[in-house]
C-alpha positions as a Markdown table, in Angstrom:
| # | Residue | x | y | z |
|---|---|---|---|---|
| 1 | Unk | 37.1 | -29.1 | 46.7 |
| 2 | Unk | 39.2 | -26.2 | 48.5 |
| 3 | Unk | 40.8 | -23.1 | 48.6 |
| 4 | Unk | 44.2 | -23.6 | 46.3 |
| 5 | Unk | 42.3 | -26.5 | 43.2 |
| 6 | Unk | 39.4 | -24.8 | 43.7 |
| 7 | Unk | 42.0 | -21.3 | 42.2 |
| 8 | Unk | 43.7 | -23.4 | 39.7 |
| 9 | Unk | 41.2 | -24.7 | 37.9 |
| 10 | Unk | 39.7 | -20.9 | 37.6 |
| 11 | Unk | 42.7 | -20.1 | 36.2 |
| 12 | Unk | 42.6 | -23.0 | 34.3 |
| 13 | Unk | 39.1 | -22.0 | 32.5 |
| 14 | Unk | 40.9 | -18.5 | 32.2 |
| 15 | Unk | 43.2 | -19.5 | 29.3 |
| 16 | Unk | 40.6 | -22.0 | 27.9 |
| 17 | Unk | 39.7 | -19.3 | 26.1 |
| 18 | Unk | 38.6 | -15.6 | 25.8 |
| 19 | Unk | 36.5 | -14.6 | 27.9 |
| 20 | Unk | 34.1 | -16.2 | 30.9 |
| 21 | Unk | 30.4 | -14.5 | 32.3 |
| 22 | Unk | 30.5 | -14.7 | 35.6 |
| 23 | Unk | 27.7 | -17.4 | 35.8 |
| 24 | Unk | 29.6 | -19.0 | 33.3 |
| 25 | Unk | 31.9 | -19.8 | 35.4 |
| 26 | Unk | 30.4 | -20.3 | 38.9 |
| 27 | Unk | 28.4 | -23.3 | 37.8 |
| 28 | Unk | 31.5 | -24.9 | 35.9 |
| 29 | Unk | 33.5 | -23.8 | 39.5 |
| 30 | Unk | 30.1 | -25.8 | 41.8 |
| 31 | Unk | 30.3 | -22.5 | 43.3 |
| 32 | Unk | 28.5 | -18.9 | 44.0 |
| 33 | Unk | 29.2 | -15.6 | 41.8 |
| 34 | Unk | 30.3 | -13.7 | 45.1 |
| 35 | Unk | 33.1 | -17.0 | 45.3 |
| 36 | Unk | 34.0 | -16.0 | 41.6 |
| 37 | Unk | 34.5 | -12.5 | 42.5 |
| 38 | Unk | 36.6 | -13.7 | 45.8 |
| 39 | Unk | 38.5 | -16.2 | 44.3 |
| 40 | Unk | 39.7 | -13.1 | 41.0 |
| 41 | Unk | 40.7 | -11.2 | 43.9 |
| 42 | Unk | 42.6 | -13.5 | 45.4 |
| 43 | Unk | 44.0 | -14.8 | 42.1 |
| 44 | Unk | 44.7 | -10.2 | 41.3 |
| 45 | Unk | 46.6 | -10.5 | 43.9 |
| 46 | Unk | 49.6 | -13.3 | 43.5 |
| 47 | Unk | 49.5 | -11.4 | 40.0 |
| 48 | Unk | 47.7 | -13.1 | 37.9 |
| 49 | Unk | 46.1 | -9.7 | 35.7 |
| 50 | Unk | 42.9 | -10.9 | 35.8 |
| 51 | Unk | 39.9 | -7.9 | 33.3 |
| 52 | Unk | 36.5 | -8.2 | 34.4 |
| 53 | Unk | 33.5 | -5.8 | 32.5 |
| 54 | Unk | 29.9 | -5.2 | 33.7 |
| 55 | Unk | 26.7 | -5.7 | 31.9 |
| 56 | Unk | 25.6 | -7.6 | 28.6 |
| 57 | Unk | 28.7 | -8.9 | 26.8 |
| 58 | Unk | 31.6 | -8.2 | 29.2 |
| 59 | Unk | 32.9 | -11.1 | 31.9 |
| 60 | Unk | 36.1 | -12.4 | 32.6 |
| 61 | Unk | 39.3 | -12.2 | 30.7 |
| 62 | Unk | 43.6 | -13.4 | 31.4 |
| 63 | Unk | 44.7 | -10.3 | 30.4 |
| 64 | Unk | 48.5 | -9.7 | 29.1 |
| 65 | Unk | 51.9 | -9.5 | 31.5 |
| 66 | Unk | 51.3 | -11.3 | 33.9 |
| 67 | Unk | 52.7 | -14.7 | 35.9 |
| 68 | Unk | 53.3 | -17.9 | 34.2 |
| 69 | Unk | 50.5 | -20.1 | 35.7 |
| 70 | Unk | 51.3 | -23.2 | 37.9 |
| 71 | Unk | 50.2 | -26.7 | 35.1 |
| 72 | Unk | 48.6 | -29.0 | 36.5 |
| 73 | Unk | 49.9 | -31.9 | 33.8 |
| 74 | Unk | 48.5 | -35.6 | 33.8 |
| 75 | Unk | 50.6 | -38.5 | 33.2 |
| 76 | Unk | 50.6 | -38.9 | 29.5 |
| 77 | Unk | 50.9 | -35.2 | 29.4 |
| 78 | Unk | 54.1 | -34.8 | 31.1 |
| 79 | Unk | 55.6 | -37.4 | 29.2 |
| 80 | Unk | 54.2 | -35.6 | 25.6 |
| 81 | Unk | 55.8 | -32.3 | 26.8 |
| 82 | Unk | 59.4 | -33.9 | 28.0 |
| 83 | Unk | 60.1 | -36.1 | 24.8 |
| 84 | Unk | 58.4 | -33.0 | 22.7 |
| 85 | Unk | 61.5 | -30.7 | 24.3 |
| 86 | Unk | 63.9 | -33.1 | 24.1 |
| 87 | Unk | 63.5 | -33.1 | 20.0 |
| 88 | Unk | 63.2 | -29.4 | 20.3 |
| 89 | Unk | 66.6 | -29.4 | 21.1 |
| 90 | Unk | 67.4 | -30.1 | 17.2 |
| 91 | Unk | 65.3 | -27.8 | 15.8 |
| 92 | Unk | 66.3 | -25.2 | 14.0 |
| 93 | Unk | 65.0 | -22.6 | 15.3 |
| 94 | Unk | 68.4 | -19.9 | 17.0 |
| 95 | Unk | 67.8 | -19.1 | 20.8 |
| 96 | Unk | 65.3 | -22.3 | 21.7 |
| 97 | Unk | 67.3 | -25.7 | 21.1 |
| 98 | Unk | 69.0 | -23.8 | 24.9 |
| 99 | Unk | 66.2 | -22.4 | 26.3 |
| 100 | Unk | 64.8 | -26.7 | 25.8 |
| 101 | Unk | 67.7 | -28.0 | 27.1 |
| 102 | Unk | 67.5 | -25.8 | 30.6 |
| 103 | Unk | 63.0 | -26.3 | 30.7 |
| 104 | Unk | 63.6 | -30.0 | 29.7 |
| 105 | Unk | 66.6 | -30.6 | 33.1 |
| 106 | Unk | 63.5 | -28.2 | 34.8 |
| 107 | Unk | 60.9 | -30.9 | 34.3 |
| 108 | Unk | 63.1 | -34.1 | 35.2 |
| 109 | Unk | 63.5 | -32.9 | 38.7 |
| 110 | Unk | 60.2 | -32.8 | 39.5 |
| 111 | Unk | 59.4 | -35.9 | 36.8 |
| 112 | Unk | 58.3 | -39.0 | 39.5 |
| 113 | Unk | 60.8 | -41.7 | 38.9 |
| 114 | Unk | 58.1 | -43.6 | 36.5 |
| 115 | Unk | 57.7 | -41.5 | 34.9 |
| 116 | Unk | 61.4 | -40.4 | 33.9 |
| 117 | Unk | 62.1 | -43.7 | 33.6 |
| 118 | Unk | 58.9 | -43.6 | 30.6 |
| 119 | Unk | 61.5 | -40.5 | 28.8 |
| 120 | Unk | 64.8 | -41.7 | 29.2 |
| 121 | Unk | 63.7 | -45.6 | 27.3 |
| 122 | Unk | 62.0 | -43.5 | 24.4 |
| 123 | Unk | 65.3 | -41.2 | 24.7 |
| 124 | Unk | 67.6 | -44.4 | 24.6 |
| 125 | Unk | 65.7 | -46.1 | 21.6 |
| 126 | Unk | 65.8 | -43.3 | 20.1 |
| 127 | Unk | 67.2 | -41.7 | 17.0 |
| 128 | Unk | 66.3 | -39.0 | 14.6 |
| 129 | Unk | 68.0 | -38.6 | 10.7 |
| 130 | Unk | 70.0 | -35.4 | 10.4 |
| 131 | Unk | 68.5 | -33.0 | 7.6 |
| 132 | Unk | 71.3 | -31.9 | 6.4 |
| 133 | Unk | 72.4 | -28.2 | 6.6 |
| 134 | Unk | 68.8 | -26.0 | 7.0 |
| 135 | Unk | 68.4 | -22.3 | 7.0 |
| 136 | Unk | 68.5 | -21.6 | 10.9 |
| 137 | Unk | 65.7 | -18.4 | 12.0 |
| 138 | Unk | 66.3 | -16.5 | 14.7 |
| 139 | Unk | 63.4 | -17.3 | 16.9 |
| 140 | Unk | 62.2 | -14.1 | 18.1 |
| 141 | Unk | 61.3 | -13.4 | 14.6 |
| 142 | Unk | 58.8 | -15.9 | 14.9 |
| 143 | Unk | 57.7 | -15.4 | 17.8 |
| 144 | Unk | 57.3 | -11.2 | 16.0 |
| 145 | Unk | 55.5 | -12.7 | 12.9 |
| 146 | Unk | 53.0 | -15.4 | 15.1 |
| 147 | Unk | 51.9 | -12.2 | 17.2 |
| 148 | Unk | 50.9 | -10.6 | 14.2 |
| 149 | Unk | 49.1 | -13.6 | 12.5 |
| 150 | Unk | 47.0 | -13.6 | 16.5 |
| 151 | Unk | 45.6 | -10.5 | 16.5 |
| 152 | Unk | 45.2 | -9.2 | 13.0 |
| 153 | Unk | 48.1 | -6.9 | 13.1 |
| 154 | Unk | 50.4 | -5.7 | 10.8 |
| 155 | Unk | 53.9 | -5.9 | 9.9 |
| 156 | Unk | 56.8 | -4.4 | 7.8 |
| 157 | Unk | 60.1 | -5.9 | 7.8 |
| 158 | Unk | 63.1 | -6.8 | 5.8 |
| 159 | Unk | 63.3 | -9.3 | 2.7 |
| 160 | Unk | 66.3 | -11.5 | 0.7 |
| 161 | Unk | 64.6 | -13.1 | -1.7 |
| 162 | Unk | 66.2 | -16.1 | -3.3 |
| 163 | Unk | 69.2 | -14.4 | -5.8 |
| 164 | Unk | 70.5 | -11.6 | -2.7 |
| 165 | Unk | 67.9 | -8.5 | -3.7 |
| 166 | Unk | 66.8 | -7.3 | -0.6 |
| 167 | Unk | 63.5 | -4.9 | 0.0 |
| 168 | Unk | 61.5 | -4.0 | 2.9 |
| 169 | Unk | 57.9 | -5.2 | 2.8 |
| 170 | Unk | 54.3 | -4.4 | 4.3 |
| 171 | Unk | 52.0 | -7.0 | 4.8 |
| 172 | Unk | 49.3 | -8.6 | 6.7 |
| 173 | Unk | 50.1 | -12.4 | 8.1 |
| 174 | Unk | 47.1 | -14.8 | 7.6 |
| 175 | Unk | 49.6 | -18.2 | 8.8 |
| 176 | Unk | 53.3 | -19.7 | 10.3 |
| 177 | Unk | 53.1 | -22.8 | 7.5 |
| 178 | Unk | 56.5 | -25.3 | 8.4 |
| 179 | Unk | 56.9 | -27.8 | 5.8 |
| 180 | Unk | 59.6 | -30.2 | 8.2 |
| 181 | Unk | 62.9 | -28.3 | 6.8 |
| 182 | Unk | 61.9 | -24.6 | 6.2 |
| 183 | Unk | 58.9 | -21.9 | 7.7 |
| 184 | Unk | 57.3 | -20.0 | 6.1 |
| 185 | Unk | 54.6 | -16.9 | 6.0 |
| 186 | Unk | 51.7 | -16.9 | 4.2 |
| 187 | Unk | 50.0 | -12.5 | 3.7 |
| 188 | Unk | 48.8 | -10.3 | 1.7 |
| 189 | Unk | 51.1 | -8.3 | 0.3 |
| 190 | Unk | 50.2 | -5.1 | 0.5 |
| 191 | Unk | 51.2 | -2.9 | -2.3 |
| 192 | Unk | 51.5 | -5.9 | -4.2 |
| 193 | Unk | 48.1 | -6.6 | -4.0 |
| 194 | Unk | 48.6 | -10.0 | -3.4 |
| 195 | Unk | 48.7 | -12.7 | -1.4 |
| 196 | Unk | 52.7 | -14.4 | -0.9 |
| 197 | Unk | 55.2 | -16.2 | 0.8 |
| 198 | Unk | 58.1 | -15.4 | 2.4 |
| 199 | Unk | 60.6 | -18.0 | 3.9 |
| 200 | Unk | 60.6 | -17.1 | 7.8 |
| 201 | Unk | 65.0 | -17.5 | 7.7 |
| 202 | Unk | 65.5 | -14.5 | 5.2 |
| 203 | Unk | 63.1 | -11.6 | 7.4 |
| 204 | Unk | 64.9 | -9.3 | 9.1 |
| 205 | Unk | 63.8 | -6.4 | 12.0 |
| 206 | Unk | 60.5 | -7.9 | 11.8 |
| 207 | Unk | 58.7 | -4.5 | 13.2 |
| 208 | Unk | 54.0 | -4.6 | 13.8 |
| 209 | Unk | 53.1 | -2.1 | 13.0 |
| 210 | Unk | 49.7 | -1.7 | 15.1 |
| 211 | Unk | 46.9 | -1.3 | 11.6 |
| 212 | Unk | 44.3 | -4.1 | 11.8 |
| 213 | Unk | 42.9 | -5.4 | 9.0 |
| 214 | Unk | 40.4 | -8.2 | 7.9 |
| 215 | Unk | 40.6 | -11.2 | 5.1 |
| 216 | Unk | 37.0 | -12.1 | 3.1 |
| 217 | Unk | 38.0 | -14.6 | 1.4 |
| 218 | Unk | 41.7 | -16.2 | 2.4 |
| 219 | Unk | 43.4 | -18.8 | 1.0 |
| 220 | Unk | 44.3 | -22.4 | 2.2 |
| 221 | Unk | 47.9 | -21.4 | 3.6 |
| 222 | Unk | 49.4 | -24.7 | 3.3 |
| 223 | Unk | 48.3 | -25.1 | -0.1 |
| 224 | Unk | 49.6 | -21.6 | -0.4 |
| 225 | Unk | 52.6 | -23.0 | 0.3 |
| 226 | Unk | 52.9 | -26.3 | -1.5 |
| 227 | Unk | 52.3 | -25.2 | -4.9 |
| 228 | Unk | 55.0 | -21.8 | -4.7 |
| 229 | Unk | 57.2 | -24.0 | -2.8 |
| 230 | Unk | 56.7 | -28.0 | -5.2 |
| 231 | Unk | 55.3 | -26.8 | -8.7 |
| 232 | Unk | 56.2 | -23.0 | -9.0 |
| 233 | Unk | 60.2 | -22.9 | -8.4 |
| 234 | Unk | 60.4 | -25.7 | -11.2 |
| 235 | Unk | 61.0 | -26.1 | -15.2 |
| 236 | Unk | 58.6 | -29.1 | -15.4 |
| 237 | Unk | 55.0 | -29.5 | -14.1 |
| 238 | Unk | 53.1 | -33.3 | -14.8 |
| 239 | Unk | 49.3 | -32.3 | -15.1 |
| 240 | Unk | 47.3 | -36.3 | -13.9 |
| 241 | Unk | 44.5 | -36.9 | -13.4 |
| 242 | Unk | 43.6 | -40.1 | -11.7 |
| 243 | Unk | 41.0 | -41.8 | -10.9 |
| 244 | Unk | 40.6 | -41.6 | -6.9 |
| 245 | Unk | 39.2 | -39.4 | -4.4 |
| 246 | Unk | 41.1 | -36.7 | -4.2 |
| 247 | Unk | 41.2 | -37.1 | -0.2 |
| 248 | Unk | 42.5 | -40.6 | -0.9 |
| 249 | Unk | 45.4 | -39.6 | -3.4 |
| 250 | Unk | 46.6 | -36.8 | -1.1 |
| 251 | Unk | 47.3 | -39.2 | 1.5 |
| 252 | Unk | 50.1 | -40.6 | -0.9 |
| 253 | Unk | 51.4 | -37.7 | -2.1 |
| 254 | Unk | 51.8 | -34.5 | 0.6 |
| 255 | Unk | 51.8 | -31.5 | -0.3 |
| 256 | Unk | 55.6 | -31.5 | 0.4 |
| 257 | Unk | 55.6 | -34.1 | -3.0 |
| 258 | Unk | 53.0 | -32.6 | -4.5 |
| 259 | Unk | 49.5 | -30.2 | -5.6 |
| 260 | Unk | 46.4 | -32.6 | -5.1 |
| 261 | Unk | 43.2 | -31.3 | -5.8 |
| 262 | Unk | 39.8 | -32.4 | -6.7 |
| 263 | Unk | 38.1 | -32.9 | -9.9 |
| 264 | Unk | 34.6 | -34.0 | -9.2 |
| 265 | Unk | 33.8 | -36.8 | -6.8 |
| 266 | Unk | 35.7 | -39.6 | -7.8 |
| 267 | Unk | 38.6 | -38.0 | -10.1 |
| 268 | Unk | 41.6 | -35.6 | -8.9 |
| 269 | Unk | 44.2 | -33.9 | -10.4 |
| 270 | Unk | 47.6 | -33.4 | -9.0 |
| 271 | Unk | 51.1 | -32.3 | -10.8 |
| 272 | Unk | 54.7 | -32.4 | -9.5 |
| 273 | Unk | 57.5 | -30.5 | -10.3 |
| 274 | Unk | 60.5 | -31.5 | -11.7 |
| 275 | Unk | 63.4 | -29.7 | -14.0 |
| 276 | Unk | 63.9 | -33.1 | -15.9 |
| 277 | Unk | 61.9 | -35.9 | -16.2 |
| 278 | Unk | 63.8 | -38.2 | -14.5 |
| 279 | Unk | 62.4 | -37.9 | -10.9 |
| 280 | Unk | 58.9 | -37.1 | -12.8 |
| 281 | Unk | 58.4 | -40.5 | -14.5 |
| 282 | Unk | 59.4 | -41.4 | -10.5 |
| 283 | Unk | 56.5 | -39.3 | -8.9 |
| 284 | Unk | 54.2 | -41.1 | -11.7 |
| 285 | Unk | 54.5 | -44.8 | -11.1 |
| 286 | Unk | 54.3 | -44.1 | -7.9 |
| 287 | Unk | 50.5 | -43.2 | -8.5 |
| 288 | Unk | 48.4 | -46.8 | -7.1 |
| 289 | Unk | 45.6 | -46.0 | -9.5 |
| 290 | Unk | 44.0 | -45.2 | -12.8 |
| 291 | Unk | 45.6 | -42.2 | -14.7 |
| 292 | Unk | 46.1 | -40.2 | -17.3 |
| 293 | Unk | 49.0 | -38.1 | -17.8 |
| 294 | Unk | 48.2 | -34.6 | -19.1 |
| 295 | Unk | 51.7 | -32.7 | -18.8 |
| 296 | Unk | 54.1 | -32.2 | -20.3 |
| 297 | Unk | 55.0 | -33.2 | -23.5 |
| 298 | Unk | 57.8 | -36.1 | -23.3 |
| 299 | Unk | 56.2 | -37.3 | -20.4 |
| 300 | Unk | 54.1 | -39.7 | -21.4 |
| 301 | Unk | 56.3 | -41.7 | -24.1 |
| 302 | Unk | 59.5 | -41.4 | -21.6 |
| 303 | Unk | 56.6 | -43.5 | -18.6 |
| 304 | Unk | 56.9 | -45.7 | -21.8 |
| 305 | Unk | 59.9 | -46.1 | -21.3 |
| 306 | Unk | 60.4 | -46.3 | -17.8 |
| 307 | Unk | 58.1 | -49.9 | -18.5 |
| 308 | Unk | 59.3 | -51.5 | -20.5 |
| 309 | Unk | 62.8 | -51.5 | -18.6 |
| 310 | Unk | 61.3 | -53.0 | -15.9 |
| 311 | Unk | 59.5 | -56.0 | -17.2 |
| 312 | Unk | 62.5 | -56.3 | -19.8 |
| 313 | Unk | 63.8 | -57.0 | -16.4 |
């Protein structure tokens, strides 16, 4: 293996996990620990900040602030990135569209002809349905929130509720969840000592506070967002006991449409929500398996009436 190839592989390994023992790197690269040390010195001279710590628990790790390393992509990876960048040109994250277009142009310049033809063919025969007016999200806000989640660092920000009320929040971020239409931050609100979901498009001026924290028993972020967006805002909540495993039912009912919770190995509870019985009836009629309607009052009669009309038709 020549030196250039070895340096690229070393960079790739350093990116793959937070820390490497020198002996591990030597074994993976099939070189001596002394050669590893020389290669690390070469990479540092090229501008890559590689930290080294001797002794038990020490090793090599790639520090922040260095140059982006060159990427070695397989054909399928290059096509996937190009297709993803095309999708990103229509995203609701502000500032990403222009960057995606610029990156896509650079990638096209270096793609082999055969791969460029594949990407162009996918683009030419793919149509995206309009999503309607969706709230734009500031890309810089997303980056700050993601940094807080990654480093378990507290964040302060301004927040606007659905009725326009402005407030200042101090939170311990857990995860960012994208529903396909909106972005949400799941975090523990320090002032209220409770878990909350925050629409990212309503967050302003986020700042990392430097304070660290630890979660002993964090909730499922996707389930919390599903509960907050799919059930909590609505007037009527339908509860059904379904004779099928939760994993099976969840394939039919994604978190954006309802909540599926296991009762035992063969039974689950499903919850839908709406402001009147009509949409709830439509949701109930999608259930393939035997079920029992538990709530709300009137839903069972509405489903029976709907079934009668279908039989008459």
